[in-house]
C-alpha positions, 0 to 999 in steps of 0.5 A, a space after each residue: 100265034 107266032 111260032 116262038 111264042 107258041 113254043 114258049 107257052 108250051 115250055 111254061 105249060 110243060 113246066 107247070 104240068 111237071 110240077 103238078 104231076 110230080 106232086 100227085 106222084 109223090 102224094 100217091 106213092 107216099 100214101 101207098 107206102 104208108 098203107 103197105 106199112 113201109 117205115 117212114 125213114 125208108 119212104 123219106 129216103 127213097 119214095 119222096 126223093 124219087 118223086 122230086 126227080 120224076 120231072 127230070 126222068 120223064 123229060 129225059 125218057 120223052 126226049 129219048 123217045 123223040 130222038 133228042 138224046 142231047 136234050 135228055 143228057 143236057 137236062 140231067 147235067 144242067 139240073 145238077 149245075 142248077 141244083 148246086 149253084 141256084 138251089 143251094 145259093 137261093 136257100 143260103 141267101 134266105 138262111 145260112 145253111 147249117 151242115 150237120 147231117 152225116 148223110 150230107 157229108 157222105 153224099 157230097 164225096 159220093 156225088 163227086 165220085 159219080 160225077 167223075 165216073 159219068 164224065 169218064 163214061 161219056 168221054 167216048 161220046 156214048 153212055 152205053 147200056 152197060 153204063 146205065 146198068 152200072 149207074 142203076 146198080 149204084 143207085 140201089 147200093 146207095 139207097 141201101 147204104 143210106 137207109 142203114 146209115 140213117 138207122 144207125 144215127 137217126 137223130 143226126 140224119 133225120 133232119 136231112 130227110 123230108 117228113 112223112 105225115 102219119 095220116 098220108 094214107 088216110 084216103 085209102 089205097 084207091 085214092 092213093 092209086 088214083 093220085 099215083 096214076 094221075 101223077 104219071 099221066 100228067 108227068 108224061 103229058 107235061 114232059 112231051 109238051 115241054 120237050 116239044 116246046 123246047 125243041 121248037 124254041 131251039 130250032 127257032 133261035 138257032 141254038 142246039 137242043 143241048 143249050 136249051 136243055 142246060 138252061 130252060 129245061 133244066 131250070 124248069 125240071 128243077 123247080 120242085 127242088 128249088 121250092 122244096 129247099 127254099 121252103 125248108 130254109 124258111 122253116 129253119 130245116 137247113 139240113 133238108 134244104 141241102 139234102 134235097 139238092 144233093 140227093 136230087 143231083 145223085 138221082 139225076 146221074 144214077 136214075 135219070 142218066 142210068 135209066 135213059 142209057 138203058 132204055 135208049 135204042 142201039 148203043 146208048 145215049 149219044 153225048 155231044 162233044 160240047 157236053 163232054 168238053 165243057 158242061 160235064 167238067 163244069 158239073 164236076 167242078 160245081 160238085 167239087 166246090 160243095 166239099 170245102 163250102 160244107 167244111 167251112 164251119 159247117 155252114 153255107 153262108 149268105 156270101 157263099 150263097 151269093 157266090 154260087 148264084 153269081 157263078 150260075 149267072 156267068 155259066 148261063 151267060 157263057 152259054 147264051 152270049 155266043 147266040 146273041 148280037 154280042 157274040 163278038 164278045 163271047 171269046 173275050 168273056 170266056 177268056 175272063 172266065 178261064 183266066 180270072 174267075 176259074 183261078 179265083 174260085 180254085 184258090 178259094 176252094 184250096 184255101 178253104 180246104 187247107 184252113 179246114 184241115 189245119 183247124 182239124 189238125 190243131 183241134 186233134 192236137 189240143 184234144 190229145 194234149 188234154 
């Protein structure tokens, strides 16, 4: 079997195993939590959310154990870009996403702040173990904050969290523990297969592991989020579709990169200059783009969803084009992105922000007059 074909099959098999392992992990974890009497709100906010980010976590840890720091970091960064541009974009195309939950409105500014912090910490070329501790501590504080916020406004925040079946623990603790252990085992095997296939594919194509991590691996590990959000959109649970994507982005930064930085040997995770100068800024810009989109009448429209998908296609093209036979056009393509696409996007963001704040000011003025 040709080497590239074998590597491609390993990537596909690895993605399939990660999805299966993630499902088993979530089912087992939720069942154990129900058996031990943990409130459903806490399970939805923590256990289920952690389960959907399990593929990214296991892939990053497996990459670190095999000495592929670039793949570990690019997987988390690429997954965040994919979650915002593709998961939200596809969900909005299915049904315009209503943004009503206070949790989502609060999580977007937090995502922007954490994204900027990660970029700043990585700018030295290393995500140190101290940075890992800081990110994990932020995860704990945010989880406590989310639970307290949801308890204060259960009617507004409940729709943003995945529902937990009351009979989730009906099979008993043994079956729940069996699913949990099996899920961890399948996730471990799937991550190793995926990392091995991705590394081989990168070497065969002559591209960096970071490029593979930002595109193929990131899309593969974000499959659970994509499916969950699209199904939620089809069922009309648009807050859940948004909350799933934004929550996963936060976990990728705080849990995946935080845990990876803490477990990496030596001085921490190595971050390539390409990621620092190009992809981390793109990740921050996609996070910034969320805020005004969420402001516009509290809805992510189909037009905005299509715009998000279009931006992802341009992003992937910019990463892949220099490695193809059309590489001579890569400089011109990037020039168009910088001089045309980026200014247009920034103008749209600023315009939407100004219109939002103007409408808020007018509504406050009219209410005070009344």
